[in-house]
C-alpha positions in Angstrom: 40.9 -7.5 -5.6 42.3 -8.9 -2.4 46.1 -9.2 -2.3 48.0 -12.3 -1.5 51.0 -13.1 0.7 53.2 -16.2 1.5 52.4 -18.1 4.7 55.1 -19.9 6.7 54.8 -23.0 4.4 55.3 -21.1 1.2 51.6 -21.4 0.2 49.8 -18.4 -1.1 46.9 -17.1 1.0 44.4 -14.3 0.5 44.7 -11.1 2.5 41.4 -9.4 3.6 40.5 -6.3 1.6 40.2 -4.2 4.7 43.7 -4.9 5.7 45.5 -7.7 7.7 43.8 -9.5 10.5 43.9 -8.1 14.0 46.4 -10.8 14.9 48.7 -9.9 12.0 48.4 -6.2 12.9 49.3 -6.9 16.5 52.4 -8.9 15.4 53.4 -6.1 13.1 53.0 -3.5 15.9 55.3 -5.6 18.1 58.1 -5.0 15.6 61.0 -7.3 14.9 62.2 -7.7 18.4 63.3 -4.1 18.8 59.9 -2.9 19.9 59.3 -0.8 16.8 56.8 -1.5 14.0 58.3 -2.3 10.6 57.0 -2.6 7.0 54.0 -1.0 5.4 51.6 -2.0 8.2 53.4 0.3 10.6 52.1 3.5 9.2 48.5 2.4 8.6 45.7 3.7 10.8 43.5 0.7 10.8 39.8 1.2 11.7 38.7 0.2 15.2 35.5 -1.6 15.8 33.2 1.4 15.9 34.9 3.0 12.9 34.6 -0.2 10.8 30.9 -0.6 11.8 30.2 3.0 10.7 32.1 2.5 7.4 30.2 -0.7 6.6 26.9 0.9 7.4 27.7 3.8 5.2 28.3 1.5 2.3 24.6 1.0 2.0 24.3 4.7 1.1 27.2 4.6 -1.3 26.3 1.3 -3.1 22.8 0.0 -2.3 21.0 3.4 -2.4 22.1 4.4 -5.9 21.4 1.0 -7.2 17.9 1.0 -5.7 17.2 4.5 -7.1 18.5 3.4 -10.5 16.4 0.3 -10.7 13.3 2.2 -9.6 13.9 5.0 -12.1 14.4 2.5 -15.0 11.2 0.7 -14.0 9.0 3.7 -13.6 10.5 6.3 -16.0 12.6 4.2 -18.4 15.6 6.3 -17.4 18.8 5.4 -15.6 19.6 7.5 -12.5 22.5 9.1 -14.3 20.3 10.0 -17.3 17.8 11.6 -14.9 20.7 13.6 -13.3 21.7 14.9 -16.7 18.2 16.0 -17.6 17.6 17.5 -14.2 20.8 19.6 -14.4 19.9 20.9 -17.9 16.4 21.7 -16.8 17.7 24.4 -14.5 20.1 26.2 -16.9 19.3 29.3 -19.0 17.7 28.1 -22.2 18.1 24.6 -20.7 21.6 24.5 -22.2 25.0 23.8 -20.8 28.5 23.2 -22.2 29.4 19.5 -22.1 32.5 20.1 -20.0 30.5 22.0 -17.3 27.8 19.4 -17.4 30.3 16.7 -16.8 31.6 18.5 -13.8 28.1 19.1 -12.4 27.2 15.4 -12.7 30.7 14.1 -11.5 31.2 12.2 -14.8 34.0 11.9 -17.3 33.4 13.6 -20.6 33.5 10.2 -22.3 30.8 8.7 -20.1 28.7 11.9 -20.4 29.1 11.9 -24.2 27.9 8.3 -24.4 24.9 8.9 -22.2 23.9 12.1 -24.0 24.2 10.2 -27.3 21.5 7.8 -26.0 19.3 10.7 -24.9 19.8 12.3 -28.3 18.4 9.2 -30.0 15.3 9.5 -27.9 15.2 13.2 -28.8 15.4 14.3 -25.2 18.7 16.2 -25.6 20.2 18.0 -28.6 23.9 18.7 -29.0 25.4 21.5 -31.0 29.0 22.4 -31.8 30.1 25.9 -30.9 31.8 27.8 -33.7 35.4 28.8 -33.2 38.6 27.1 -32.1 38.6 24.0 -30.0 36.1 21.2 -29.7 33.3 22.9 -27.8 29.8 21.4 -27.6 26.6 22.3 -25.8 23.8 20.0 -24.7 20.2 21.4 -24.7 17.2 19.8 -23.1 14.4 19.5 -25.6 10.7 20.1 -24.9 10.3 16.3 -24.9 13.2 16.0 -22.5 11.7 18.6 -20.2 8.4 16.7 -20.2 10.2 13.5 -19.3 12.1 15.0 -16.3 9.0 16.7 -15.0 7.1 13.4 -15.1 10.0 11.4 -13.5 10.7 13.8 -10.6 7.7 12.9 -8.4 8.6 9.2 -8.5 12.2 10.0 -7.8 11.3 12.1 -4.8 9.0 9.3 -3.5 11.9 6.8 -3.8 14.3 9.1 -1.9 11.7 9.5 0.8 11.0 5.8 1.1 14.6 4.7 1.0 16.2 7.4 3.1 14.4 10.5 4.4 11.2 9.3 6.0 12.9 6.8 8.4 15.2 9.5 9.8 14.4 11.8 12.7 15.0 15.6 12.3 18.1 15.2 14.4 19.4 12.3 12.2 18.7 14.3 9.1 20.7 17.2 10.5 23.5 14.8 11.3 23.4 13.3 7.8 23.7 16.8 6.3 26.7 17.5 8.5 28.3 14.2 7.6 27.7 14.7 3.8 29.1 18.2 4.0 32.2 17.0 5.9 32.8 14.2 3.4 32.4 16.5 0.4 34.8 19.0 2.0 37.4 16.2 2.6 37.1 15.0 -1.0 37.5 18.5 -2.5 40.4 19.1 -0.2 42.2 16.1 -1.8 41.5 17.2 -5.4 43.5 19.7 -7.5 42.0 23.1 -7.7 39.5 23.4 -10.6 39.1 26.7 -12.3 36.1 27.7 -14.4 36.6 27.2 -18.1 36.8 30.3 -20.2 34.0 30.6 -22.8 36.3 29.6 -25.6 37.9 26.6 -23.9 37.4 23.2 -25.6 35.3 20.6 -23.9 38.3 18.3 -23.5 40.4 20.9 -21.6 39.7 20.5 -17.9 36.3 20.8 -16.2 34.3 23.7 -14.9 33.0 23.8 -11.4 31.3 27.2 -11.5 27.6 27.3 -11.1 25.6 28.9 -13.9 22.8 31.3 -13.0 19.4 29.7 -12.8 17.7 32.7 -14.3 16.4 32.0 -17.8 13.7 30.3 -19.8 11.4 27.7 -18.3 10.8 26.8 -14.7 12.5 24.2 -12.5 10.7 20.9 -12.9 9.0 19.5 -9.8 11.7 17.7 -7.8 14.7 19.5 -9.2 14.9 22.3 -6.6 18.2 23.8 -5.7 20.1 20.5 -5.9 19.4 19.4 -9.5 21.9 16.5 -9.3 19.8 14.7 -6.7 16.6 16.1 -8.1 14.7 15.8 -4.9 14.1 19.4 -3.8 10.7 21.2 -3.7 11.4 23.2 -6.9 10.9 26.9 -7.5 
């Protein structure tokens, strides 16, 4: 929500979400008569025109693209985009099974959100959960045969949507640049996060998250469209 501040007449006015106006920033930079900047504005590196334009254009990828993919997936496959991500990740695991904590890490979801979504998938008999004997609260999620059939059927439409909304309108040079940008952003995000260590086999689901990759060897084949990046589910498959 945008913040507010008092104007010179004591009235409350709204402050833009992206920071104060250029005029206000300039006044702050002038300081309080001493030539030095004061207050919280002084240490802020505001975006210049080119940077702001790039940021606003990128918001289409962050906000509009996932929404468009989700709407299309629901219309064509009766799945949400996140449900498809869960099914796709499970489809690549040995025995199509994964501990819930590791699955949450792979899909960038909280355990509570994942548990809610997997519960919906369980009711449709696309996923089955099972408690692991022993200490802690460890649970696995397994993709059922019905779930595998659903993700295989949904993958071609998802790939078509990704091509239509993103890939096919970019040149090879633009695709290479997009890959570099995505890699740089992911690196910056991980740099700002606490180190995450893989969970031991006997760790409870609620205790941290696992970021290690599980071997893809195992039963079944990767569904069309899952490829080496199951979260996006748009690769060529193996």
